[in-house]
FIKE-570345 format. One line per 8 residues: for each residue x, y, z of C-alpha. Coordinates in nm, 2 decimals, always signed. Each point is the difference from the previous one (the first is absolute). Layout:
BEGIN
X,Y,Z | ...
% end
This chain:
BEGIN
+11.17,+7.74,+9.76 | -0.02,-0.02,-0.38 | +0.17,+0.13,-0.29 | -0.10,+0.06,-0.35 | +0.26,+0.13,-0.21 | -0.19,-0.05,-0.34 | -0.32,+0.18,+0.17 | -0.22,-0.29,-0.17
-0.29,+0.00,+0.25 | -0.31,-0.04,-0.13 | -0.15,+0.35,-0.09 | -0.37,+0.03,+0.14 | -0.28,+0.13,-0.21 | -0.02,+0.33,+0.18 | +0.33,+0.12,-0.11 | +0.06,-0.27,-0.28
+0.27,+0.09,-0.30 | +0.07,-0.18,-0.30 | +0.31,+0.21,-0.04 | +0.32,-0.17,+0.11 | +0.13,+0.14,+0.34 | +0.24,+0.31,-0.09 | +0.25,-0.06,+0.30 | +0.02,-0.39,+0.00
+0.28,+0.04,+0.28 | -0.20,+0.05,+0.29 | +0.03,-0.19,+0.29 | -0.27,-0.05,+0.26 | +0.01,-0.09,+0.39 | -0.28,-0.04,+0.28 | +0.06,+0.13,+0.34 | -0.20,-0.19,+0.27
+0.15,+0.15,+0.35 | +0.16,+0.29,+0.17 | +0.34,-0.14,-0.03 | -0.07,+0.01,-0.39 | -0.15,+0.34,+0.01 | +0.27,+0.15,+0.17 | +0.26,-0.14,-0.25 | -0.17,+0.19,-0.29
-0.01,+0.32,+0.20 | +0.29,+0.15,-0.24 | -0.16,-0.09,-0.30 | -0.37,+0.11,+0.12 | +0.13,+0.35,+0.10 | +0.20,+0.04,-0.32 | -0.34,-0.06,-0.17 | -0.15,+0.26,+0.23
+0.25,+0.28,-0.09 | +0.01,-0.08,-0.35 | -0.38,+0.00,-0.07 | -0.23,+0.25,+0.20 | -0.26,-0.12,-0.14 | -0.38,+0.10,+0.11 | -0.21,-0.20,+0.22 | +0.30,-0.24,+0.13
+0.03,+0.12,+0.40 | -0.14,-0.33,+0.06 | +0.25,-0.19,-0.17 | +0.31,+0.17,+0.15 | +0.25,-0.21,+0.19 | -0.08,+0.20,+0.36 | -0.36,-0.06,-0.05 | +0.03,-0.37,-0.11
+0.27,-0.09,+0.24 | -0.18,+0.16,+0.30 | -0.35,-0.16,-0.08 | +0.18,-0.36,-0.03 | +0.19,+0.06,+0.34 | -0.33,+0.06,+0.19 | -0.27,-0.19,-0.15 | +0.17,-0.26,-0.26
+0.10,-0.38,+0.08 | +0.38,-0.01,+0.12 | +0.01,-0.37,-0.08 | -0.15,-0.22,-0.25 | -0.20,-0.17,+0.23 | -0.17,+0.34,+0.15 | -0.36,+0.02,-0.07 | +0.04,+0.40,-0.07
+0.01,+0.11,-0.35 | +0.32,-0.17,-0.19 | +0.21,+0.25,-0.23 | -0.04,-0.07,-0.38 | +0.25,+0.28,-0.14 | +0.08,-0.03,-0.37 | +0.31,+0.18,-0.12 | +0.15,+0.01,-0.36
+0.34,+0.14,-0.09 | +0.21,-0.04,-0.31 | +0.35,-0.08,+0.03 | -0.01,+0.09,+0.37 | -0.16,+0.36,-0.05 | -0.36,-0.01,+0.16 | -0.29,+0.05,-0.24 | -0.31,-0.08,+0.22
-0.11,-0.06,+0.36 | -0.34,-0.12,+0.02 | -0.10,-0.03,+0.38 | -0.27,-0.25,+0.08 | -0.09,-0.23,+0.27 | -0.19,-0.36,+0.06 | -0.30,+0.04,+0.24 | -0.16,-0.30,+0.17
-0.35,+0.07,+0.06 | -0.35,-0.19,+0.07 | +0.00,-0.41,-0.07 | +0.37,+0.06,-0.07 | -0.06,+0.19,-0.33 | +0.33,+0.15,-0.11 | -0.02,+0.35,-0.15 | +0.30,+0.18,-0.20
-0.01,+0.38,+0.05 | +0.19,+0.31,+0.05 | +0.25,+0.00,+0.25 | -0.11,+0.21,+0.32 | -0.37,-0.04,-0.10 | -0.22,+0.15,+0.17 | +0.22,+0.26,+0.10 | +0.12,+0.10,-0.33
-0.24,+0.18,-0.18 | +0.15,-0.02,-0.38 | +0.07,-0.31,-0.19 | +0.31,+0.07,-0.23 | +0.35,-0.12,-0.07 | +0.38,+0.16,+0.07 | +0.10,+0.02,-0.36 | +0.26,+0.17,-0.22
-0.21,+0.18,-0.30 | +0.00,-0.13,-0.34 | -0.02,-0.30,-0.23 | +0.20,-0.21,+0.21 | -0.20,+0.07,+0.32 | -0.31,-0.11,-0.21 | +0.17,-0.32,-0.13 | +0.08,-0.07,+0.36
-0.34,+0.05,+0.12 | -0.18,-0.22,-0.26 | +0.27,-0.30,+0.06 | -0.01,+0.04,+0.36 | -0.39,-0.01,+0.01 | +0.03,-0.35,-0.18 | +0.22,-0.10,+0.29 | -0.23,+0.17,+0.24
-0.33,-0.24,-0.15 | +0.21,-0.33,+0.03 | +0.06,+0.06,+0.40 | -0.08,-0.33,+0.14 | -0.25,-0.01,+0.30 | -0.20,+0.30,-0.07 | -0.40,+0.00,-0.04 | -0.07,+0.34,-0.10
+0.20,+0.32,-0.11 | -0.17,+0.33,+0.09 | +0.20,+0.28,-0.10 | -0.21,+0.34,+0.05 | +0.05,+0.37,-0.04 | +0.23,+0.01,-0.26 | +0.05,+0.36,-0.12 | -0.14,+0.02,-0.38
+0.30,+0.22,-0.11 | +0.27,-0.22,+0.15 | +0.23,-0.24,-0.21 | -0.14,-0.30,+0.16 | -0.35,+0.08,-0.11 | +0.13,+0.05,-0.33 | +0.16,-0.32,-0.03 | -0.30,-0.22,+0.19
-0.29,+0.18,-0.17 | +0.18,+0.06,-0.35 | -0.23,-0.23,-0.21 | -0.33,+0.10,+0.18 | -0.19,+0.23,-0.19 | -0.14,+0.16,+0.33 | +0.06,-0.09,+0.38 | -0.25,+0.07,+0.24
+0.10,+0.26,+0.25 | -0.09,-0.19,+0.34 | +0.15,+0.30,+0.18 | +0.11,+0.37,-0.03 | +0.27,+0.21,+0.18 | -0.06,+0.36,+0.06 | +0.29,+0.22,-0.04 | +0.10,+0.37,+0.01
+0.21,+0.09,-0.28 | +0.25,+0.27,+0.16 | +0.17,+0.09,-0.30 | -0.31,+0.21,-0.08 | +0.08,+0.25,+0.27 | +0.31,+0.20,+0.01 | -0.09,+0.16,+0.35 | -0.23,-0.09,+0.29
-0.20,+0.30,-0.12 | -0.06,-0.17,-0.34 | -0.16,-0.31,+0.16 | -0.22,+0.22,+0.23 | -0.07,+0.20,-0.29 | -0.24,-0.32,-0.13 | -0.21,-0.03,+0.29 | -0.37,+0.12,-0.05
-0.11,+0.28,+0.22 | -0.20,-0.24,+0.24 | +0.31,-0.19,+0.03 | +0.24,+0.28,+0.09 | -0.27,+0.12,+0.29 | -0.07,-0.34,+0.13 | +0.36,-0.12,+0.02 | +0.09,+0.35,+0.17
-0.25,-0.03,+0.22 | +0.07,-0.32,+0.10 | +0.39,+0.09,+0.07 | -0.13,+0.29,+0.21 | -0.27,-0.20,+0.19 | +0.31,-0.21,+0.12 | +0.24,+0.23,+0.05 | -0.24,+0.18,+0.27
+0.08,-0.27,+0.24 | +0.37,+0.04,-0.01 | +0.33,+0.06,-0.21 | +0.00,-0.23,-0.31 | +0.33,-0.12,-0.12 | +0.10,-0.20,-0.31 | +0.34,-0.21,-0.05 | +0.09,-0.27,-0.21
+0.28,-0.25,+0.15 | +0.19,-0.28,-0.19 | +0.01,-0.37,+0.05 | +0.28,-0.08,+0.22 | -0.03,+0.25,+0.25 | -0.15,-0.03,+0.34 | -0.26,+0.26,-0.11 | -0.11,-0.23,-0.27
-0.03,-0.32,+0.23 | -0.21,+0.18,+0.26 | -0.22,+0.15,-0.31 | -0.05,-0.36,-0.09 | -0.11,-0.14,+0.35 | -0.22,+0.29,+0.05 | -0.18,-0.01,-0.35 | -0.07,-0.38,+0.03
-0.15,+0.04,+0.36 | -0.24,+0.29,-0.19 | -0.05,-0.23,-0.26 | -0.10,-0.28,+0.25 | -0.28,+0.24,+0.16 | -0.12,+0.08,-0.35 | -0.03,-0.34,-0.08 | -0.20,-0.09,+0.32
-0.24,+0.29,-0.04 | -0.11,-0.03,-0.39 | -0.01,-0.42,+0.02 | +0.25,+0.02,-0.31 | +0.21,-0.31,+0.01 | +0.39,+0.00,-0.18 | +0.18,-0.31,-0.06 | +0.31,+0.19,+0.02
-0.01,+0.17,+0.31 | -0.14,-0.32,+0.16 | +0.35,-0.16,-0.01 | +0.23,+0.03,+0.27 | +0.31,+0.16,-0.07 | -0.12,+0.32,-0.16 | +0.19,+0.23,+0.18 | +0.34,-0.15,-0.01
-0.06,-0.04,-0.37 | -0.11,+0.37,-0.08 | +0.22,+0.17,+0.25 | +0.32,-0.20,-0.13 | -0.04,+0.13,-0.34 | +0.30,+0.22,-0.06 | +0.11,+0.29,-0.25 | +0.19,-0.20,-0.26
+0.26,+0.18,-0.21 | -0.04,+0.10,-0.34 | -0.35,-0.10,-0.18 | -0.04,-0.27,+0.22 | -0.26,+0.19,+0.19 | -0.08,+0.14,+0.34 | -0.28,-0.04,+0.28 | -0.16,+0.33,+0.12
-0.25,+0.09,+0.26 | -0.19,+0.34,-0.01 | -0.09,+0.10,+0.35 | -0.28,+0.28,+0.11 | +0.03,+0.08,+0.34 | -0.24,+0.22,+0.23 | +0.19,+0.16,+0.29 | +0.28,-0.28,-0.03
-0.24,-0.28,-0.03 | -0.05,-0.22,-0.28 | -0.34,+0.04,-0.18 | +0.03,-0.17,-0.35 | +0.31,-0.19,-0.16 | +0.06,-0.11,-0.33 | +0.26,-0.25,-0.09 | +0.13,-0.02,-0.34
+0.27,-0.08,-0.25 | +0.18,+0.20,-0.27 | +0.21,-0.17,-0.30 | +0.12,+0.22,-0.28 | -0.17,+0.29,+0.09 | -0.36,-0.20,+0.02 | -0.18,+0.00,+0.37 | -0.23,-0.26,+0.10
-0.22,+0.09,+0.25 | -0.04,-0.34,+0.20 | -0.16,+0.02,+0.31 | -0.20,+0.30,+0.15 | -0.14,+0.00,+0.35 | -0.13,+0.26,+0.24 | -0.12,+0.08,+0.35 | -0.36,-0.16,+0.03
-0.11,+0.24,+0.26 | +0.09,+0.31,-0.24 | -0.17,-0.17,-0.29 | -0.23,+0.28,-0.02 | +0.27,+0.25,-0.07 | +0.15,-0.20,-0.32 | +0.33,-0.03,+0.14 | +0.10,-0.30,-0.29
-0.12,+0.26,-0.28 | +0.20,+0.30,+0.10 | +0.30,-0.19,+0.06 | -0.04,-0.17,-0.37 | -0.03,+0.35,-0.10 | +0.31,+0.11,+0.19 | +0.23,-0.32,-0.13 | -0.13,+0.09,-0.37
+0.15,+0.34,+0.05 | +0.31,-0.13,+0.13 | +0.03,-0.25,-0.32 | -0.02,+0.31,-0.23 | +0.24,+0.21,+0.18 | +0.23,-0.29,+0.00 | -0.03,-0.06,-0.38 | -0.15,-0.33,-0.01
-0.17,-0.12,-0.28 | -0.31,-0.17,+0.12 | -0.23,-0.05,+0.33 | -0.13,-0.35,-0.04 | -0.32,-0.11,+0.19 | +0.01,-0.35,-0.09 | -0.29,-0.22,-0.16 | -0.35,-0.04,+0.13
-0.12,+0.34,-0.16 | -0.26,+0.18,+0.21 | -0.18,+0.32,+0.00 | +0.24,+0.13,+0.27 | +0.28,-0.07,-0.23 | -0.11,+0.21,-0.25 | +0.07,+0.34,+0.19 | +0.35,-0.11,+0.03
+0.05,-0.15,-0.35 | +0.03,+0.14,-0.36 | +0.07,-0.34,-0.20 | -0.11,-0.37,+0.06 | +0.24,-0.30,-0.13 | -0.19,-0.34,-0.08 | +0.14,-0.30,+0.20 | -0.06,-0.34,-0.18
+0.03,-0.33,+0.17 | +0.08,-0.35,-0.12 | -0.18,-0.31,+0.16 | +0.06,-0.34,-0.11 | -0.06,-0.34,+0.13 | +0.28,-0.26,-0.01 | -0.21,-0.30,+0.16 | -0.36,-0.12,+0.03
-0.04,+0.13,+0.35 | +0.18,+0.33,-0.09 | -0.28,+0.05,-0.27 | -0.27,-0.07,+0.24 | +0.15,+0.26,+0.22 | +0.05,+0.27,-0.27 | -0.36,-0.05,-0.16 | -0.19,+0.02,+0.33
+0.23,+0.19,+0.26 | +0.23,+0.26,-0.21 | -0.23,+0.07,-0.28 | -0.33,+0.00,+0.19 | -0.04,-0.03,+0.38 | +0.30,+0.21,+0.13 | -0.10,+0.28,-0.23 | -0.37,+0.01,+0.11
+0.11,-0.04,+0.37 | +0.22,+0.29,-0.05 | -0.26,+0.21,-0.15 | -0.23,-0.11,+0.24 | +0.20,+0.14,+0.31 | +0.10,+0.31,-0.17 | -0.34,+0.12,-0.04 | -0.15,-0.08,+0.31
-0.02,+0.30,+0.28 | +0.26,-0.04,+0.26 | -0.24,-0.14,+0.28 | -0.13,-0.26,-0.23 | +0.34,-0.11,-0.11 | +0.12,-0.02,+0.38 | -0.28,-0.24,+0.07 | +0.06,-0.21,-0.30
+0.37,-0.01,+0.05 | -0.08,-0.10,+0.40 | -0.29,-0.25,-0.10 | +0.26,-0.20,-0.23 | +0.22,-0.02,+0.27 | +0.28,+0.23,-0.14 | +0.22,+0.30,+0.16 | -0.01,+0.30,-0.21
+0.36,-0.05,-0.08 | -0.05,-0.38,+0.00 | +0.02,-0.28,-0.25 | -0.33,+0.10,-0.13 | +0.21,+0.25,-0.21 | -0.04,-0.01,-0.38 | +0.26,+0.13,-0.23
% end
C-alpha cells in the first residue's frame, strides 16, 4: 500500500502538466489482492452509480472481482496475474479506480496491463467526471510509472473519447488509432421500423430470405435472459460449447477462450443494482433448441455484444446474423443507447454499425529486456503473426496451428 496526500508523483511526458495540481489533498492507494478488492467495494460501487460513463463495463466491480477470483492470483507467491488496482480519493470520497494487473510472461518478464486482459475489451478507468478526476488520473499515472519490478506497460484499446485518453494523450498532436470500435448508435432510431428503414433493398431482401429459410425448419423463438438466472448460466455454457466447435473448425485461436474457467467466470456475472451494469444473453432457438447465442453486457444504456456463437451444423442458414438482428431490435425496443460490437473492425460489422470510435494504445518499456520485447514482439512480430493467421483460409490456418503444435483454443492464441 502507498499513500501520497500531496500528489507529488512525477508526471510522465504523455500527460505532463506544468500547472500545479488543483486538488492537493488527493490520497492514493494500491490494492494487490482479493481481500483488498473486497474492502474497496463500497467506494467502487459509489463511483459506478455516480458516473455512468461510456466504455466502462470492463472496469465495473462485478467484472473485475469476478475475473480476479477465477483467473487471478490469490496470494503473492501465485504465478497467476497479480492485481495492481490504483485508487484515488479526497477526504474519504472516491475519485478514481484504475484496475491493472502485473502478469509474468516468457523469460520472467513482467507486464503491467489492464486487469482482466485479454477478457476485458476496453482499457479505461472508473472515475467521476470533471477536473478533479483528470488531476487524479495524471497524478496516479506517475505512481503507475514508478511501480517496481515491471518490464513493460501495455495499455491497449483506450477509447479516444474517454477522459483517460484525454489525459494520457493530451500533449500528442495525433495519436495513432491501433484499433477501431464498431457501434450502432441507437439514438438515431425512435422505433424498430426506423432502423429497418435504413436498410438497402438488397439487405432487406437477403435478411428476410435468411429468416424465412431457417424458419422453414421449425418454430423460431428469441428471448433475452439476465445474469444471475439459471437460464443465463445455461446460455453461457451452451454458447461456449458452440464457440469451441467454431474455433476447431476454423483454426482460429483465442487466448481468452483457451483459459480454464471461462464458464465459471461468465456465468457468474450478475445483474447489479443502479448503474453498475448487467449481463445478458440473447438466445435464438429452433423448436426449443438454441441455435445461436449472444452474451453481452449493458451499462448506462450502452450494450456491448461480447461473444456470439451458433450451431456449426446450421452455418449455411446464418443463425448468428439472424440472432444479431433480433438482439439489435430488442435493444431499440428497450430504449438502449447503443449496440457495441467492440474493436477489430471488419466488413461484417459494417452492416451492424453506423459509427466508429478510435481505440488508442500506450506501450512503454520499463527495462532493457522490456524494450527488446516491446520492439520485437509487441510492435512487430505479434501484429504480423496475427494478420497472417487472419487472412489464411480456414483449412490452411488449421494446418498451420496443427504444425506448431497448438490447439485451436490453446496457448498459441494472439490477443
